C-alpha positions as CSV (number, residue, x, y, z in Angstrom):
1,M,146.0,-134.6,-38.6
2,L,146.6,-132.8,-35.3
3,P,143.9,-130.1,-34.6
4,Y,145.3,-126.6,-35.0
5,G,148.7,-128.1,-35.8
6,T,149.2,-127.4,-39.5
7,L,148.4,-124.7,-42.0
8,S,146.4,-127.2,-44.1
9,Y,144.1,-127.9,-41.1
10,F,143.2,-124.2,-41.0
11,I,142.7,-124.1,-44.7
12,Y,140.3,-127.0,-44.7
13,L,138.5,-125.7,-41.6
14,G,138.2,-122.1,-43.0
15,I,136.6,-123.4,-46.2
16,A,134.3,-125.8,-44.3
17,L,133.1,-123.0,-42.0
18,I,132.0,-120.6,-44.7
19,P,128.5,-122.1,-45.2
20,L,127.9,-122.3,-41.5
21,I,129.0,-118.7,-41.0
22,I,126.6,-117.5,-43.8
23,A,123.8,-119.5,-42.2
24,Q,124.5,-118.1,-38.7
25,L,124.5,-114.5,-40.1
26,F,120.9,-115.2,-41.2
27,G,120.1,-116.6,-37.7
28,K,120.1,-120.3,-38.6
29,K,121.9,-122.8,-36.4
30,F,122.3,-125.2,-39.4
31,L,122.7,-128.1,-37.0
32,L,122.8,-130.8,-39.6
33,Y,125.8,-129.1,-41.2
34,Q,127.4,-128.7,-37.8
35,V,127.1,-132.5,-37.2
36,L,128.6,-133.3,-40.7
37,L,131.4,-130.8,-40.0
38,S,132.2,-132.4,-36.7
39,I,132.2,-135.9,-38.2
40,C,134.5,-134.8,-41.0
41,F,137.1,-133.1,-38.7
42,L,137.0,-135.9,-36.2
43,G,137.7,-138.2,-39.1
44,L,140.7,-136.0,-40.1
45,T,142.0,-136.1,-36.6
46,F,141.7,-139.8,-36.1
47,I,142.0,-141.3,-39.6
48,D,145.7,-142.0,-39.3
49,K,145.5,-143.5,-35.8
50,K,145.4,-147.3,-35.7
51,F,142.7,-147.7,-33.1
52,G,141.9,-144.0,-32.4
53,G,138.6,-143.9,-34.3
54,V,137.3,-147.2,-32.9
55,A,138.3,-146.1,-29.4
56,L,136.6,-142.8,-29.8
57,V,133.3,-144.3,-31.0
58,S,133.4,-147.1,-28.4
59,F,134.1,-144.6,-25.6
60,G,131.0,-142.5,-26.7
61,L,128.7,-145.5,-26.8
62,W,130.0,-146.8,-23.4
63,Q,129.4,-143.4,-21.8
64,L,126.0,-143.0,-23.5
65,L,124.9,-146.3,-22.0
66,L,126.1,-145.3,-18.5
67,V,124.4,-141.8,-18.6
68,K,121.1,-143.0,-20.0
69,G,121.1,-146.0,-17.6
70,Y,121.7,-143.7,-14.6
71,E,119.1,-141.2,-15.9
72,W,116.6,-144.1,-16.1
73,Y,117.5,-145.2,-12.6
74,R,117.1,-141.7,-11.2
75,Q,113.7,-141.4,-12.7
76,T,112.3,-144.7,-11.7
77,K,113.6,-145.2,-8.2
78,E,112.1,-143.2,-5.3
79,K,115.2,-143.6,-3.2
80,N,118.5,-143.5,-5.1
81,S,121.5,-145.4,-3.8
82,T,124.8,-143.7,-3.3
83,W,126.5,-146.9,-4.2
84,I,124.9,-146.9,-7.7
85,F,126.1,-143.4,-8.2
86,I,129.7,-144.4,-7.2
87,I,129.6,-147.4,-9.5
88,I,128.4,-145.3,-12.5
89,L,130.9,-142.6,-11.7
90,W,133.8,-145.2,-11.5
91,L,132.7,-146.9,-14.7
92,S,132.7,-143.6,-16.5
93,I,136.2,-142.9,-15.4
94,F,137.4,-146.4,-15.9
95,P,138.5,-146.1,-19.6
96,L,140.7,-143.0,-18.7
97,F,142.1,-145.0,-15.7
98,L,143.1,-147.8,-18.1
99,V,144.7,-145.4,-20.5
100,K,146.7,-143.8,-17.6
101,C,147.8,-147.4,-16.8
102,K,149.3,-147.6,-20.3
103,V,146.5,-149.6,-21.9
104,S,147.3,-147.5,-25.0
105,F,144.9,-149.1,-27.6
106,L,142.0,-147.7,-25.6
107,G,143.3,-144.2,-25.7
108,F,142.7,-141.3,-28.2
109,L,143.4,-137.6,-28.3
110,G,141.2,-135.8,-25.8
111,I,140.0,-138.7,-23.7
112,S,140.6,-136.8,-20.5
113,Y,138.5,-133.9,-21.6
114,L,135.6,-136.1,-22.8
115,T,135.7,-138.0,-19.4
116,F,135.4,-134.7,-17.5
117,R,132.3,-133.8,-19.6
118,V,130.7,-137.1,-18.7
119,V,131.5,-136.9,-15.0
120,N,129.9,-133.4,-15.0
121,I,126.7,-134.9,-16.4
122,V,126.7,-137.9,-14.0
123,M,127.2,-135.7,-10.9
124,E,124.6,-133.2,-12.0
125,L,122.1,-136.0,-12.6
126,R,122.9,-137.1,-9.0
127,D,122.3,-133.5,-7.8
128,G,119.0,-133.2,-9.7
129,L,120.3,-130.3,-11.7
130,I,119.9,-132.3,-14.9
131,K,116.7,-134.3,-15.3
132,K,117.0,-135.6,-18.8
133,V,119.9,-136.1,-21.2
134,P,118.7,-136.3,-24.9
135,V,120.9,-138.6,-27.0
136,F,121.7,-136.0,-29.7
137,D,122.5,-133.3,-27.1
138,F,124.8,-135.7,-25.2
139,L,126.7,-137.0,-28.3
140,Y,127.1,-133.5,-29.8
141,F,128.3,-132.1,-26.5
142,L,130.7,-135.0,-26.1
143,Y,132.1,-134.9,-29.6
144,F,132.1,-131.1,-30.1
145,F,135.3,-131.1,-32.3
146,P,136.7,-127.6,-31.6
147,T,137.4,-128.5,-28.0
148,I,138.0,-132.2,-28.2
149,S,141.8,-132.2,-28.1
150,S,142.7,-129.6,-25.4
151,G,139.6,-128.1,-23.9
152,P,138.3,-125.8,-22.6
153,I,136.1,-128.1,-20.5
154,D,132.5,-127.0,-21.0
155,R,129.5,-127.8,-18.9
156,F,126.5,-129.7,-20.3
157,R,123.7,-127.4,-19.1
158,R,125.5,-124.3,-20.5
159,F,126.2,-125.9,-23.9
160,Q,122.7,-127.4,-24.2
161,K,121.2,-123.9,-23.6
162,E,123.1,-122.5,-26.5
163,L,122.4,-125.5,-28.6
164,K,118.7,-124.9,-28.3
165,E,118.6,-121.1,-28.4
166,P,118.7,-119.0,-31.6
167,I,121.7,-116.6,-32.0
168,K,120.7,-113.0,-31.2
169,D,123.8,-111.2,-32.3
170,Y,126.1,-113.4,-34.4
171,G,128.1,-110.4,-35.5
172,K,129.7,-110.2,-32.1
173,F,130.4,-113.9,-32.1
174,L,132.1,-113.6,-35.5
175,N,134.3,-110.7,-34.4
176,R,135.3,-112.4,-31.2
177,G,136.0,-115.7,-33.0
178,I,138.3,-114.0,-35.6
179,F,140.1,-112.1,-32.9
180,C,140.7,-115.3,-30.8
181,I,142.0,-117.2,-33.8
182,F,144.5,-114.4,-34.7
183,Q,145.5,-114.3,-31.0
184,G,146.0,-118.1,-31.1
185,F,148.3,-117.7,-34.2
186,L,150.4,-115.1,-32.3
187,Y,150.6,-117.2,-29.2
188,K,151.3,-120.6,-30.6
189,F,152.9,-120.1,-34.0
190,I,155.1,-117.1,-33.2
191,I,155.8,-116.6,-29.5
192,A,155.7,-120.3,-28.4
193,Y,157.6,-121.4,-31.6
194,L,160.4,-118.9,-31.0
195,L,160.6,-119.8,-27.3
196,D,160.8,-123.5,-28.2
197,I,163.4,-123.2,-30.9
198,Y,165.7,-120.6,-29.4
199,C,165.3,-121.2,-25.7
200,V,163.7,-124.4,-24.5
201,D,165.5,-126.9,-26.8
202,P,169.0,-125.3,-26.5
203,L,168.7,-124.9,-22.7
204,E,167.6,-128.5,-22.3
205,L,170.7,-129.7,-24.2
206,E,172.9,-127.4,-22.0
207,I,171.4,-128.8,-18.8
208,M,172.1,-132.3,-19.9
209,K,175.7,-131.3,-20.4
210,L,176.0,-128.9,-17.4
211,P,173.1,-128.7,-14.9
212,S,174.0,-125.3,-13.5
213,F,171.7,-122.9,-11.6
214,L,171.8,-120.4,-14.5
215,N,170.9,-123.1,-17.0
216,L,168.0,-124.4,-14.8
217,A,166.8,-120.8,-14.2
218,G,166.8,-120.0,-17.9
219,Y,165.0,-123.3,-18.7
220,M,162.5,-122.5,-16.0
221,Y,161.5,-119.2,-17.5
222,S,161.5,-120.4,-21.1
223,Y,159.6,-123.6,-20.5
224,G,157.0,-121.9,-18.3
225,F,156.3,-119.2,-20.7
226,H,156.4,-121.6,-23.7
227,L,153.9,-123.8,-21.9
228,F,151.6,-120.8,-21.4
229,F,151.7,-119.4,-24.9
230,D,151.5,-122.9,-26.6
231,F,148.5,-124.0,-24.5
232,A,146.8,-120.7,-24.5
233,G,147.2,-120.6,-28.2
234,Y,145.4,-123.9,-28.6
235,S,142.7,-122.7,-26.3
236,F,142.2,-119.5,-28.3
237,F,141.8,-121.6,-31.5
238,A,139.2,-123.8,-29.8
239,I,137.3,-120.8,-28.4
240,G,137.5,-118.9,-31.7
241,I,136.2,-121.7,-33.8
242,S,133.4,-122.3,-31.2
243,Y,132.4,-118.6,-31.5
244,L,132.2,-119.0,-35.3
245,M,129.9,-122.0,-34.8
246,G,127.7,-120.0,-32.4
247,Y,128.9,-121.2,-29.0
248,E,130.4,-119.1,-26.3
249,I,132.9,-121.6,-24.8
250,P,134.3,-120.5,-21.4
251,K,137.8,-118.9,-21.2
252,N,140.8,-120.9,-20.3
253,F,143.4,-118.3,-19.4
254,H,143.2,-114.8,-18.1
255,L,146.6,-113.1,-17.4
256,P,147.7,-115.9,-15.0
257,F,151.2,-114.4,-14.4
258,A,149.5,-111.2,-13.1
259,S,148.1,-113.1,-10.1
260,K,148.9,-111.8,-6.6
261,N,148.8,-115.2,-4.9
262,I,148.6,-118.9,-6.0
263,K,144.9,-119.1,-5.4
264,E,144.3,-116.3,-7.8
265,F,146.7,-118.0,-10.2
266,W,144.6,-121.1,-10.3
267,N,141.5,-119.0,-11.0
268,R,143.3,-117.6,-14.1
269,W,145.3,-120.6,-15.3
270,H,143.5,-123.4,-17.3
271,M,140.4,-122.0,-15.7
272,S,138.0,-124.6,-17.0
273,L,140.0,-127.4,-15.5
274,S,140.7,-125.6,-12.2
275,L,137.0,-124.8,-11.8
276,W,136.0,-128.3,-12.7
277,F,138.3,-129.8,-10.1
278,R,137.1,-127.2,-7.6
279,D,133.4,-127.9,-8.1
280,F,133.5,-131.7,-8.5
281,V,136.4,-132.7,-6.3
282,Y,137.4,-130.0,-3.7
283,M,133.9,-128.6,-2.8
284,R,132.3,-132.1,-2.6
285,L,135.1,-133.5,-0.5
286,V,135.0,-130.6,1.9
287,Y,131.2,-130.8,2.1
288,W,131.3,-134.5,2.8
289,L,134.0,-134.2,5.5
290,M,132.0,-131.4,7.2
291,K,128.7,-133.3,7.0
292,K,130.3,-136.5,8.4
293,K,132.1,-134.5,11.1
294,L,135.2,-136.6,10.6
295,I,137.4,-133.6,11.2
296,K,136.3,-130.7,13.4
297,S,138.7,-128.0,12.2
298,P,137.5,-126.2,9.0
299,I,141.2,-125.3,8.3
300,K,142.3,-128.9,8.4
301,I,139.4,-129.9,6.2
302,S,140.4,-127.2,3.7
303,N,144.0,-128.3,3.7
304,L,143.1,-131.9,3.3
305,G,140.9,-130.9,0.4
306,Y,143.8,-129.1,-1.3
307,F,146.1,-132.1,-1.0
308,A,143.4,-134.4,-2.4
309,L,142.6,-132.0,-5.2
310,F,146.2,-131.4,-6.3
311,L,147.4,-134.9,-5.8
312,L,144.5,-136.0,-8.1
313,M,145.4,-133.3,-10.6
314,G,149.0,-134.5,-10.6
315,I,148.0,-138.1,-11.1
316,W,145.7,-137.1,-13.9
317,H,148.7,-135.7,-15.8
318,G,150.5,-139.0,-15.4
319,F,151.6,-141.7,-13.0
320,T,155.2,-140.3,-12.6
321,W,156.9,-139.1,-9.4
322,Y,157.6,-135.6,-10.8
323,L,153.9,-135.0,-11.8
324,I,152.7,-136.2,-8.3
325,A,155.4,-133.9,-6.8
326,Y,154.1,-131.1,-8.9
327,G,150.6,-131.7,-7.5
328,L,151.8,-131.9,-3.9
329,Y,153.9,-128.7,-4.4
330,H,150.9,-126.7,-5.3
331,A,148.9,-128.2,-2.4
332,V,151.6,-126.9,0.0
333,L,151.5,-123.5,-1.8
334,M,147.7,-123.3,-1.3
335,C,148.0,-124.1,2.4
336,V,150.7,-121.5,2.9
337,T,148.6,-119.0,1.0
338,D,145.7,-119.6,3.3
339,I,148.0,-119.2,6.4
340,W,149.3,-115.9,4.9
341,I,145.7,-114.6,4.2
342,R,144.6,-115.4,7.8
343,F,147.7,-113.8,9.2
344,K,147.0,-110.5,7.2
345,K,143.4,-110.5,8.4
346,K,144.5,-111.0,12.0
347,H,147.2,-108.3,11.8
348,K,145.5,-105.6,9.8
349,G,147.8,-102.7,9.1
350,L,151.0,-104.7,9.7
351,I,151.4,-105.5,6.0
352,P,151.1,-102.5,3.8
353,E,148.6,-102.6,0.9
354,N,149.9,-100.6,-2.0
355,K,151.1,-100.9,-5.6
356,G,154.6,-101.8,-4.5
357,M,153.4,-104.7,-2.4
358,D,151.0,-105.8,-5.2
359,F,154.0,-105.9,-7.6
360,L,156.0,-107.9,-5.1
361,N,153.2,-110.4,-4.7
362,I,152.9,-110.8,-8.5
363,V,156.6,-111.4,-8.9
364,L,156.6,-114.0,-6.0
365,T,153.5,-115.8,-7.3
366,M,154.9,-115.9,-10.9
367,H,158.1,-117.5,-9.7
368,A,156.3,-119.9,-7.5
369,A,154.2,-121.0,-10.5
370,L,157.3,-121.2,-12.7
371,I,159.1,-123.4,-10.2
372,G,156.1,-125.7,-10.3
373,F,156.3,-125.8,-14.1
374,L,160.0,-126.7,-13.8
375,I,159.0,-129.7,-11.7
376,F,156.2,-130.5,-14.2
377,S,158.6,-130.4,-17.2
378,G,160.3,-133.6,-16.1
379,I,163.8,-132.1,-16.5
380,F,164.9,-133.5,-13.1
381,D,163.8,-137.0,-14.1
382,Q,165.9,-136.6,-17.3
383,L,168.9,-135.6,-15.1
384,I,168.5,-138.6,-12.8
385,D,168.2,-140.9,-15.8
386,S,171.4,-139.4,-17.4
387,K,173.5,-140.1,-14.3
């Protein structure tokens, strides 16, 4: 059963959450019930998959072995080898790599998001920010069912803190959770559904018949906004259920189409993923290049970081030319944005700063993002195959 995909899923979930909500109102975490709840709903998700449940459990045991092994190594060795860290990191990513290489029986819904959680722990063990990873905390963080299918991507230290602390004002959590769930229904089951039925599907058929500029433009708008409302709807469900369970999971979207440049857009779109890639890929690559002094120019280092970051993000979505092109497209946009920001700083007063210019920047950024989603959709690949 697909999480947040059917009315029956919400009925089962609503009934199952009642005892937990009552317990939380009295200030009790009710962790044993939370664990049973997670097991039941993970079972509902993976019971109809041939190897999904086995792959899910095997993945968790594999990652637990790696994390606890690396924790032991960090605690027992006075001098820690970078190569051991790289090996552990690569081994933690390896199952996802195999899945991306079409070894399908190893895959399961949410493997990417679970891999990101493990990489977060391994890197922060390396940095010394995490000293010890209790088995229960790790497994519950890894298998936290509200966010397993589509994020948001949480951080272990933040989650562990809430896992241990009693709830001070559950009433606020309850109100926010209910609001997020209703917002999710509006986004996914009304707006995204109507866009899909009346815009995306018909326009895709029209493009296959007649790939005109107007058809592509209409598809670009409808697909881009459908993608936002569908994905944001899923995220609101995950965040809302997490609130009801007593966890303040980070936001995933914050008015992305109101961004004034593409940098701001990526700070508002799929925020947990963007910040994860920024912290664990971009910042670390930039720091390493500066430390090794392989490139002298900070601007070149930053640009190289953008290309590495978005190329990896494109590959993460899939090993296809249009997804890689999507990543490279955004890398170019980031570099151009940096050039524009430096130009404005150098020539203060030349470019007016007013509401009209802000509106123009928002419109341009929105269309730049929508063009990217048009590439991401794979419509051009379909057109090439149809010829």
